[in-house]
C-alpha positions as CSV (number, residue, x, y, z in Angstrom):
1,M,127.6,165.7,75.6
2,N,128.5,163.9,72.7
3,E,132.8,163.9,71.7
4,E,131.6,163.9,68.2
5,I,130.8,168.0,68.6
6,L,133.7,168.9,70.9
7,I,136.2,168.8,67.8
8,P,134.7,171.4,65.9
9,I,134.0,173.5,68.9
10,S,137.3,172.8,70.1
11,L,139.2,174.1,66.5
12,F,137.0,176.8,66.5
13,L,138.0,178.3,70.0
14,V,142.0,177.2,69.3
15,V,141.7,179.5,65.9
16,F,139.7,181.8,67.8
17,G,142.6,182.0,70.5
18,I,145.2,182.3,68.2
19,F,143.5,185.1,66.5
20,Y,142.7,187.1,69.5
21,L,146.3,186.8,71.2
22,Y,148.1,187.9,68.0
23,L,146.1,191.1,67.3
24,S,145.9,192.2,71.2
25,T,150.0,191.5,71.2
26,R,150.3,193.6,68.1
27,N,147.6,196.5,69.4
28,R,150.2,196.6,72.6
29,E,153.0,197.0,70.7
30,R,152.1,199.1,69.0
31,L,150.3,201.5,71.6
32,A,153.9,201.0,73.4
33,L,155.8,201.6,70.2
34,I,153.5,205.2,69.8
35,E,154.1,206.2,73.4
36,K,157.6,206.4,73.2
37,G,157.1,208.6,70.5
38,I,158.2,206.8,67.2
39,D,156.9,207.3,64.2
40,A,153.2,205.1,63.0
41,S,154.2,205.1,59.4
42,I,156.6,201.9,60.5
43,F,153.4,200.2,61.0
44,M,151.8,200.8,57.6
45,G,154.6,199.0,55.5
46,N,156.0,199.6,51.9
47,N,153.4,198.6,49.4
48,K,155.9,196.6,47.5
49,G,156.7,194.3,49.9
50,S,153.1,193.4,50.9
51,N,152.1,192.8,47.5
52,S,155.0,190.6,47.0
53,F,154.1,188.9,49.8
54,S,150.9,188.2,48.7
55,K,152.6,187.2,45.4
56,I,154.6,184.7,46.9
57,L,151.8,183.4,48.8
58,L,150.1,182.7,46.2
59,L,152.7,181.6,44.4
60,N,153.7,178.7,46.4
61,L,149.8,177.7,47.3
62,S,149.3,177.3,43.5
63,L,152.0,175.1,42.6
64,L,151.4,173.2,46.0
65,L,148.0,172.3,44.9
66,M,148.6,171.5,41.0
67,G,151.6,169.4,42.7
68,I,149.2,167.7,44.9
69,G,146.7,167.1,42.1
70,L,149.8,166.0,40.1
71,G,150.8,163.7,42.6
72,V,147.0,162.0,42.7
73,F,147.2,161.5,39.2
74,V,150.1,159.8,38.9
75,A,149.4,157.4,41.7
76,L,146.0,156.7,39.7
77,L,148.2,155.9,36.6
78,L,150.6,153.8,39.2
79,S,147.7,151.8,40.9
80,T,146.2,150.9,37.5
81,Y,149.2,149.9,35.8
82,T,151.2,147.7,38.5
83,S,150.7,146.0,41.0
84,L,152.3,148.4,43.7
85,D,150.9,148.8,47.1
86,Q,147.9,151.2,46.8
87,G,148.3,151.8,50.5
88,A,152.1,153.3,50.4
89,L,151.5,154.7,46.5
90,Y,149.3,157.6,46.9
91,P,150.8,159.3,50.0
92,A,154.4,158.9,48.6
93,T,153.4,160.6,44.9
94,I,151.4,162.8,46.8
95,F,153.8,163.8,49.3
96,T,157.1,163.9,46.4
97,T,155.0,165.7,43.7
98,A,154.0,168.3,46.4
99,G,157.4,168.9,47.4
100,A,158.6,168.9,43.7
101,A,155.7,172.2,43.7
102,L,157.4,174.2,46.5
103,F,161.0,173.7,46.1
104,V,160.0,174.9,42.0
105,G,157.9,177.6,43.9
106,Y,160.9,178.4,45.7
107,N,163.2,178.7,42.5
108,M,160.6,180.7,41.2
109,T,160.2,183.2,44.7
110,K,164.0,183.5,44.3
111,K,163.5,184.8,40.5
112,L,160.7,187.3,42.1
113,D,162.8,188.9,44.5
114,N,165.6,189.3,41.8
């Protein structure tokens, strides 16, 4: 069998296994709590929290992607106009700007919570 085909298959199996374990464990926990007589409304959660979580996730993801794009752009400018080593320049600027974007996202998230 060709080794190149094993990588996507194994990746799919790992992702499927993680989701299966997560969902089956969650189902068992819920069934055990319901059997003990605990109200099932705790599983619904409040809509504000789930909406807030999605807003926070989208905010941080969008800022991360903008930081990566900015890092590639800055690295392109630096490699064009300077004689810096490109092998170290691209990862350094991408990780720096992505980290700065996540830091900005963290501060914006704190303001959203208030």
